[in-house]
C-alpha atoms as one frame of an Amber mdcrd trajectory, in Angstrom:
protein
  95.865  63.745  90.373  93.231  64.189  87.752  91.733  67.131  85.976  88.119
  68.089  85.615  86.222  67.565  82.422  84.383  70.716  81.477  80.697  70.756
  82.167  80.632  67.630  84.315  81.289  69.118  87.782  83.321  67.253  90.394
  81.831  63.854  89.693  84.021  62.741  86.843  87.741  63.270  86.744  90.003
  62.318  83.861  93.455  60.985  84.709  96.321  63.446  84.322  98.347  63.169
  81.149 101.627  61.390  81.474 104.593  63.081  79.850 107.828  64.852  80.452
 108.033  67.217  83.401 108.782  70.714  82.226 110.254  73.028  84.881 108.580
  76.395  85.172 110.846  79.338  85.939 109.106  82.063  87.896 111.067  85.272
  88.383 111.415  86.389  91.993 110.257  89.950  92.463 110.675  91.571  95.864
 107.384  92.431  97.519 108.833  95.527  99.192 107.436  98.769  97.786 109.925
 101.187  96.293 110.933 104.111  98.499 113.495 105.577  96.155 112.373 109.144
  96.822 112.557 108.868 100.614 115.838 106.948 100.496 117.424 109.521  98.216
 116.257 112.359 100.464 117.651 110.631 103.538 120.899 109.948 101.741 121.724
 113.573 100.967 120.640 114.700 104.439 122.827 112.091 106.151 125.736 113.043
 103.892 125.352 116.729 104.798 125.145 115.880 108.496 128.301 113.748 108.290
 130.170 116.538 106.472 129.083 119.142 109.000 130.042 117.004 112.005 133.400
 116.131 110.432 134.134 119.844 110.018 133.456 120.238 113.751 136.188 117.687
 114.506 134.034 114.594 114.895 135.019 111.234 113.453 132.342 109.196 111.657
 132.590 105.578 112.848 129.647 104.054 110.959 126.762 104.960 108.675 123.407
 103.218 108.414 124.192 100.454 110.934 121.170  98.156 110.665 119.678  95.487
 112.845 116.316  93.819 112.630 114.859  96.190 115.188 116.394  99.482 114.110
 118.965 101.529 112.271 121.580 104.032 113.353 121.965 106.794 110.774 125.388
 107.998 111.936 127.689 106.815 114.673 130.361 109.381 115.466 133.022 110.082
 118.033 133.241 113.670 119.220 136.393 115.534 120.176 136.051 114.355 123.808
 135.992 110.670 122.784 132.273 110.175 123.465 130.447 107.881 121.035 127.520
 109.876 119.642 124.564 108.187 117.977 123.166 110.748 115.530 119.613 110.416
 114.256 119.190 112.435 111.056 115.684 113.593 110.181 114.887 115.524 107.037
 111.604 117.121 106.051 110.795 119.377 103.111 108.848 121.788 105.303 107.750
 122.265 108.897 104.181 121.089 108.301 102.847 118.437 110.694 105.432 119.365
 113.307 108.561 119.072 111.202 111.443 116.679 111.643 111.581 116.819 115.448
 108.182 115.143 115.844 109.433 112.040 114.054 111.639 111.184 117.043 109.321
 109.739 119.665 109.752 107.427 122.667 109.334 104.295 120.543 112.029 105.460
 118.133 114.378 106.238 121.025 113.821 102.750 122.476 114.814 101.170 119.154
 117.836 103.469 118.938 118.991 102.514 122.439 118.725  98.794 121.673 120.554
  99.106 118.352 123.213 101.361 119.890 123.910  98.847 122.679 124.390  96.145
 120.043 126.715  98.386 118.027 128.848  99.249 121.058 129.151  95.599 122.086
 129.612  93.937 118.684 130.491  96.677 116.205 132.945  98.699 118.284 133.822
  95.978 120.824 133.544  98.689 123.508 130.334  97.977 125.453 131.409 100.278
 128.286 132.101 103.326 126.076 130.536 106.651 127.010 127.624 107.371 124.688
 124.942 109.943 123.994 122.171 110.494 121.455 122.015 113.587 119.254 119.569
 114.561 116.538 120.251 116.495 113.371 117.103 118.067 111.958 117.207 119.286
 108.382 114.296 121.235 106.939 114.205 122.123 103.250 115.623 120.836 100.011
 119.130 119.773  99.152 119.843 123.174  97.622 118.249 125.290 100.361 117.915
 123.886 103.878 118.207 124.683 107.577 120.435 122.563 109.805 119.665 122.154
 113.537 121.855 119.998 115.815 120.224 118.953 119.092 122.614 117.462 121.617
 121.753 114.788 124.166 118.131 114.146 123.147 117.738 110.923 125.103
C-alpha cells in the first residue's frame, strides 16, 4: 500500500518504504469507568449485613455471586435451613425514595434467574427451599440505620 504525497491529492501515490517491521506495543486499558466510590460503599454495607445476619444465627454461603445477568450480594442459610438470597442496598440518605426503591420488578427477575443458577450449580441443591430478603442501610459507615425486610419476592 502506498502513501500520499503532500499537496497532490489522491491521484499520485508513492510506494511504501520497504524496511524492517517494528512491532508497536499498545497498552490495554479497560474501557469500564471507575466506580471505586460505589463499590467501596457497597462493600462496607454488605460486610455489616453479613455480620448482623451471622449474629442472628445465619450462615453465609456466598458473597457477590456473579453471572452475566445478575449478582447475588449475600446467599445465606437461616436457622430453619432455608436458603435466603439477601439483596443489600445502601444509600447515604432517604432522598429519591431511599434504598427500597432500587429494588424493582426487573431487579427481582434478575435475582430469581441468578438464584436458580446458584442453587443448581453453586449449591448443587436445585430443590432447596429459598426466599428473598432485602437489607436496607441508610447513612454512612459510622452512623447508619439497618432495616431487614423478609420475603420481598
